[in-house]
C-alpha positions in Angstrom: -24.6 96.4 -6.6 -24.7 97.4 -10.3 -27.9 98.2 -12.2 -27.5 95.1 -14.3 -27.2 93.0 -11.2 -30.2 94.6 -9.5 -32.5 94.2 -12.5 -31.2 90.8 -13.6 -30.1 92.3 -16.9 -28.0 89.8 -18.8 -29.1 86.9 -16.7 -30.9 83.9 -18.2 -34.6 84.1 -17.6 -36.0 81.6 -15.0 -37.6 78.5 -16.5 -41.3 78.7 -16.8 -43.3 76.6 -14.3 -46.2 74.5 -15.4 -49.0 73.0 -13.3 -49.7 69.3 -13.6 -52.8 70.1 -15.6 -50.7 71.9 -18.3 -48.2 69.1 -18.3 -51.0 66.6 -19.0 -52.3 68.8 -21.8 -48.9 69.0 -23.3 -48.4 65.2 -23.2 -52.0 64.3 -24.1 -51.6 64.4 -28.0 -49.1 61.6 -27.9 -50.0 60.0 -24.6 -53.7 60.3 -24.2 -53.9 57.8 -21.4 -51.4 59.5 -19.1 -52.9 60.7 -15.8 -51.9 62.9 -12.8 -51.6 59.7 -10.7 -49.2 58.2 -13.3 -47.0 61.3 -13.1 -47.0 61.3 -9.3 -46.1 57.6 -9.4 -43.1 58.4 -11.6 -42.2 61.1 -9.1 -42.4 58.6 -6.2 -40.0 56.4 -8.1 -37.5 59.2 -8.4 -37.7 59.5 -12.2 -38.9 63.1 -12.2 -38.5 65.7 -9.6 -41.0 68.6 -9.8 -40.5 71.8 -7.9 -42.7 72.3 -4.9 -44.1 75.8 -4.2 -44.3 77.2 -0.6 -47.9 75.9 -0.5 -46.9 72.4 -1.6 -48.1 72.5 -5.2 -46.0 70.7 -7.8 -44.7 72.7 -10.8 -42.8 71.4 -13.8 -40.3 72.9 -16.2 -40.0 72.2 -19.9 -37.1 69.9 -19.0 -39.4 67.9 -16.7 -41.9 67.6 -19.6 -39.2 66.3 -21.9 -38.1 63.8 -19.3 -41.7 62.6 -18.9 -42.0 62.3 -22.6 -38.8 60.1 -22.7 -40.1 57.9 -19.9 -43.5 57.4 -21.4 -42.1 56.7 -24.9 -39.6 54.2 -23.4 -42.4 52.3 -21.7 -44.7 52.4 -24.7 -42.3 51.8 -27.6 -39.5 49.8 -26.0 -41.3 48.1 -23.1 -38.5 49.1 -20.8 -39.0 48.4 -17.1 -38.5 51.3 -14.6 -35.0 50.0 -13.7 -33.8 50.3 -17.3 -35.4 53.7 -17.7 -33.7 54.9 -14.5 -30.4 53.7 -15.8 -31.0 55.5 -19.1 -32.0 58.7 -17.4 -28.9 58.6 -15.2 -26.8 58.2 -18.3 -28.5 61.1 -20.0 -28.0 63.2 -16.9 -24.2 62.4 -17.0 -23.9 63.7 -20.5 -24.5 60.7 -22.7 -26.8 61.1 -25.7 -29.6 59.2 -27.3 -28.4 57.2 -30.3 -29.1 58.5 -33.8 -30.1 55.1 -34.9 -32.8 52.9 -33.5 -30.8 50.0 -32.1 -31.6 49.3 -28.5 -32.3 53.0 -27.8 -29.8 53.1 -24.8 -27.8 56.3 -24.4 -24.3 56.2 -25.9 -21.1 58.0 -24.7 -20.1 60.8 -27.0 -17.4 60.2 -29.6 -14.1 61.9 -28.9 -13.9 65.3 -30.5 -10.9 67.1 -31.9 -10.1 70.2 -29.8 -10.0 73.2 -32.2 -7.3 74.7 -30.0 -4.9 71.8 -30.7 -2.8 72.1 -33.8 -3.3 69.2 -36.2 -0.2 67.3 -37.5 -0.7 69.1 -40.8 -0.6 72.5 -39.1 2.5 71.5 -37.1 4.2 70.6 -40.4 2.9 73.5 -42.4 3.6 76.4 -40.1 4.6 79.5 -42.1 8.2 80.3 -41.5 9.2 83.8 -40.3 12.5 85.1 -39.1 12.3 88.0 -36.6 14.9 90.1 -34.9 14.7 90.7 -31.2 13.3 94.3 -31.7 10.7 93.0 -34.2 9.6 90.3 -31.8 9.2 92.8 -29.0 7.3 95.1 -31.3 4.9 92.4 -32.4 4.1 91.1 -28.9 4.5 94.1 -26.7 7.0 92.6 -24.3 9.9 94.8 -23.1 13.6 94.2 -23.3 13.9 93.0 -19.7 11.1 90.4 -20.1 12.6 89.2 -23.4 16.0 88.7 -21.7 14.3 86.8 -18.9 12.5 84.6 -21.3 15.7 83.8 -23.1 17.5 83.2 -19.8 14.9 80.6 -18.7 15.0 78.9 -22.2 11.5 79.9 -23.2 12.7 82.0 -26.2 15.5 80.5 -28.3 17.0 82.3 -31.3 18.7 80.6 -34.2 22.4 80.9 -35.2 21.7 84.3 -36.7 20.0 85.6 -33.5 16.5 85.5 -35.1 13.3 84.1 -33.7 10.7 81.9 -35.5 6.9 81.8 -35.6 6.5 79.9 -32.4 8.5 82.6 -30.5 5.7 85.0 -31.3 3.2 82.7 -29.5 5.6 82.2 -26.6 6.2 85.9 -26.1 2.5 86.7 -26.5 1.5 84.1 -23.9 4.2 85.3 -21.5 2.9 88.9 -21.8 -0.7 87.7 -21.1 0.5 85.7 -18.1 2.5 88.7 -16.8 -0.8 90.5 -16.4 -1.7 87.9 -13.8 1.6 88.3 -11.9 3.5 85.4 -13.5 7.0 86.3 -14.4 9.4 84.5 -16.7 11.0 82.6 -13.8 7.5 81.1 -13.0 7.2 79.8 -16.6 10.3 77.6 -16.5 8.3 74.4 -15.8 6.6 74.8 -19.2 10.0 74.6 -20.9 10.9 71.5 -18.8 7.6 69.9 -19.7 7.9 70.7 -23.4 11.5 69.3 -23.5 10.2 66.1 -21.8 7.4 65.7 -24.4 9.9 66.3 -27.2 12.2 63.7 -25.7 9.3 61.3 -25.6 8.6 61.9 -29.3 12.2 61.3 -30.2 12.2 58.1 -28.2 9.2 56.8 -30.0 10.6 57.7 -33.4 13.9 55.9 -32.5 12.3 52.7 -31.2 9.1 52.3 -33.2 8.5 52.1 -36.9 5.4 53.6 -38.6 4.0 54.9 -41.9 5.0 58.2 -43.3 8.2 60.3 -43.0 9.9 61.0 -39.7 8.6 64.6 -39.8 5.0 63.4 -40.4 5.2 60.8 -37.6 6.7 63.4 -35.2 3.9 65.8 -36.0 1.2 63.2 -35.4 2.8 62.2 -32.0 3.3 65.8 -31.0 -0.3 66.7 -31.9 -1.6 63.9 -29.7 0.7 64.9 -26.8 -0.6 68.5 -27.0 -4.2 67.2 -27.0 -3.5 65.1 -24.0 -1.9 68.1 -22.2 -4.9 70.4 -23.0 -7.4 67.7 -21.9 -5.6 67.2 -18.5 -5.4 70.9 -17.8 -9.1 71.3 -18.6 -10.0 68.4 -16.4 -8.0 69.9 -13.6 -9.7 73.3 -14.0 -13.1 71.7 -14.0 -12.7 70.0 -10.6 
């Protein structure tokens, strides 16, 4: 066991534990009528779950206090029954958030966010052009001649008519080098080429059968960016299971 592990260095400090008396003192300025029996009732209803010490005493964390504050405010300000409060707490526990406006106060699902790792349509269209020879590509990414040949054999690296490689080949070769450190060879990466070709075929199919605003390149970039976002989201979902 390392010294850091033995001492807990680098680990998050444990949450502080509050007695019910300190919890009442914390809530009293805003909820002067709250009592220990009220908190125990909420515990009996399953709305708050304090920690029990070996001797049976209840202790509360700051998160428990925030939860109690939410419950008491919902009863006082919105006249919510316990059933509605329980549903709201469940929603908050599942990652929903309190609304910024004061509509009905119920938790809302988060808005979809743009993954910063996914290139935007503008970035797909505006990629800086570069033309590299094979030796220049190997020098830039650190792959050897044998690996580069294998990547070309399996269709992961594709040169132009002059035998030069573009900007995306840098990313392909760099990713292949990183994966090689985990035991993945070029032959293992062939499914990525197949999947990419299928996505490209889907983009071409949409462009051929559906009309839309903007130029063909702009539409292709928009569709491709959404396809990449979908791919990244599915991979992250799978890793999180």
